[in-house]
C-alpha positions in Angstrom: 77.4 147.2 75.5 75.1 145.6 78.3 76.6 145.4 81.6 78.0 141.9 82.7 76.0 140.5 85.2 78.6 139.9 88.6 78.7 136.5 89.5 77.5 135.2 93.1 78.4 131.2 93.1 81.3 130.4 93.9 83.8 128.4 91.2 83.9 125.3 93.6 83.1 123.7 96.7 85.5 122.7 99.3 86.3 118.7 99.1 89.4 117.9 101.3 89.4 119.2 104.9 92.5 121.7 104.3 90.4 123.0 101.7 86.8 123.1 104.1 89.0 125.4 106.8 90.3 127.8 103.7 86.9 128.5 103.3 85.5 128.7 107.0 88.7 131.0 108.2 86.6 133.2 104.8 83.8 133.0 105.9 84.8 134.0 109.6 86.7 137.1 108.1 84.2 137.5 106.0 81.4 138.1 108.6 83.7 140.4 111.0 84.8 142.6 108.3 80.5 143.1 107.3 80.1 143.3 111.4 82.9 145.5 112.1 83.6 147.8 109.0 80.3 147.6 107.0 80.5 147.2 103.2 82.8 149.6 102.0 85.4 147.7 103.8 84.6 144.6 102.6 87.3 143.9 100.0 88.7 140.7 98.7 92.0 141.3 100.1 90.5 142.2 103.4 89.0 139.2 103.8 92.3 137.2 102.5 94.3 138.7 104.7 92.0 138.3 107.9 91.7 134.9 107.6 95.8 134.6 106.7 94.9 132.8 103.3 96.7 134.1 100.1 94.6 136.3 98.0 95.0 133.0 95.1 93.4 130.5 97.2 90.5 133.1 98.1 90.1 132.6 94.3 90.4 129.5 93.7 86.6 129.1 95.5 85.2 132.7 94.9 85.2 135.4 92.0 84.3 138.4 94.2 83.0 139.8 97.1 79.3 139.3 96.0 80.0 135.5 96.0 81.5 134.9 99.4 78.5 136.8 101.0 75.2 135.3 98.6 77.3 131.9 101.0 76.5 133.8 103.8 73.8 134.1 103.3 73.0 130.6 101.7 73.7 129.7 104.7 72.3 131.5 106.7 69.0 130.7 104.8 69.3 126.8 105.0 69.6 127.1 108.6 66.9 129.1 109.3 64.9 127.3 107.0 65.7 123.8 109.0 64.5 125.6 112.4 60.9 126.6 111.0 60.7 123.0 109.3 61.5 121.5 112.8 59.3 123.8 114.1 56.2 123.1 111.3 56.8 119.3 112.7 55.8 120.0 116.2 53.4 123.1 115.3 49.9 120.7 115.4 50.7 119.4 118.6 50.4 122.4 120.2 47.1 123.5 122.5 46.0 126.6 121.6 46.9 129.2 119.1 49.2 130.7 121.6 51.4 128.1 122.4 51.5 127.8 118.9 52.6 131.6 117.8 55.2 131.4 121.3 57.2 128.2 119.6 57.1 130.3 116.3 58.1 133.8 117.6 60.7 132.2 120.0 62.2 129.9 116.8 63.0 133.3 114.8 64.0 135.8 117.8 66.6 133.5 118.8 68.4 132.4 115.8 68.4 136.6 115.6 70.3 136.6 118.7 72.8 133.8 118.1 74.6 137.2 115.3 72.5 140.1 115.6 75.3 142.3 114.1 75.7 140.2 111.0 72.0 140.5 110.3 71.7 144.3 110.9 74.9 144.2 108.3 73.1 142.7 105.8 69.7 144.5 105.9 71.5 148.0 106.9 74.9 147.6 104.5 74.4 145.1 101.5 73.0 146.3 98.4 69.6 145.3 97.5 71.3 143.2 94.6 73.8 141.2 96.9 70.9 140.1 99.4 70.3 136.0 98.7 66.6 135.5 98.2 65.0 132.4 99.1 63.0 130.5 96.8 61.4 128.7 99.2 59.4 130.9 100.9 56.4 130.9 99.4 56.1 127.2 100.5 56.7 127.9 103.9 54.2 130.5 103.8 51.7 127.6 102.7 52.7 125.5 105.0 52.7 127.5 108.0 49.4 128.4 107.1 47.9 124.9 106.9 49.2 124.4 109.6 48.0 127.5 111.7 44.4 126.9 110.2 43.3 124.8 112.7 44.0 127.5 115.4 43.4 130.5 113.9 39.4 131.6 114.7 37.1 133.8 112.1 40.2 134.7 109.5 38.5 134.9 105.9 41.8 134.3 104.1 44.1 132.3 105.9 46.8 131.9 103.4 46.6 135.7 103.2 46.9 136.8 107.0 50.2 133.9 107.5 52.0 135.8 104.6 51.3 139.1 106.6 52.3 138.3 109.3 55.4 136.6 108.3 56.2 140.1 106.4 55.1 141.9 110.0 57.5 139.5 112.0 60.0 140.1 109.9 60.0 143.3 109.9 59.6 143.7 113.2 62.6 140.9 114.6 65.0 142.8 111.7 64.2 146.7 112.6 64.3 145.4 116.5 67.8 143.6 115.8 69.0 146.4 114.1 67.8 149.7 116.9 67.5 148.2 119.6 69.3 144.3 120.1 69.0 143.9 123.8 65.5 143.7 123.5 66.1 140.5 121.5 67.4 138.9 125.0 64.0 140.0 126.9 60.8 137.8 127.6 58.2 140.7 127.0 60.0 141.0 123.3 57.9 137.8 122.6 55.2 138.4 124.8 54.0 141.3 122.8 54.7 139.4 119.4 52.8 136.9 119.8 49.9 138.9 121.4 49.8 141.0 118.6 49.4 138.2 115.9 46.6 136.3 118.5 44.5 139.1 117.9 45.1 138.6 114.8 44.5 135.3 113.9 41.5 134.7 116.7 38.6 137.5 115.7 35.4 137.5 117.3 32.5 136.5 115.0 31.6 140.7 114.9 34.8 141.9 113.5 35.1 138.9 110.5 31.5 140.1 109.5 32.5 143.9 109.5 36.2 142.6 107.2 34.1 140.7 105.3 32.0 143.6 104.5 34.6 146.2 104.5 36.2 143.0 101.6 33.1 143.4 99.6 32.8 147.3 99.2 36.2 147.6 97.9 35.5 144.9 95.1 32.1 146.6 93.9 
């Protein structure tokens, strides 16, 4: 017999003000428990008790704790995407590659300053099967690639470079959030990350030739 897949979709969306208040209380309680206790302590009963709502009221909106966390991550992903799209709009107006990168990196780090414990919990506590997958990542990478192209110098594959930059930025910021959240408040973190990517996206002609030749050797 095949194992039934756990649903991570809400049962219904709140329509009335009272229902919306209940859902908000559930979201806040889940965030608190996840960050203070961890995934193992996160149960629907604990969430309902912390939120001050009846367990039946919780189940009216969410079938399980996975659905609650999926909703938390959906909200986080939507907020992040909104910020990135706003950044994209003003990116072409920047004077230099460094200015463009400052805009991107400062936006990402500022977003993680808001609730570092929540970000840490998502990446350290949640099982991989529960983590929200953002289907718009590829589209965003392409948009950022196009926006950054005019600032790049001697980058043979802009789309690949922006993709790798995104992977590296994600890894750096989330590792710092987990290990050294105090660094999120320091401007030096932004400066170091920007310097790293500036050198990556603006290369000397000699380096570009060497990279191209190395690529040709690997293909053959």
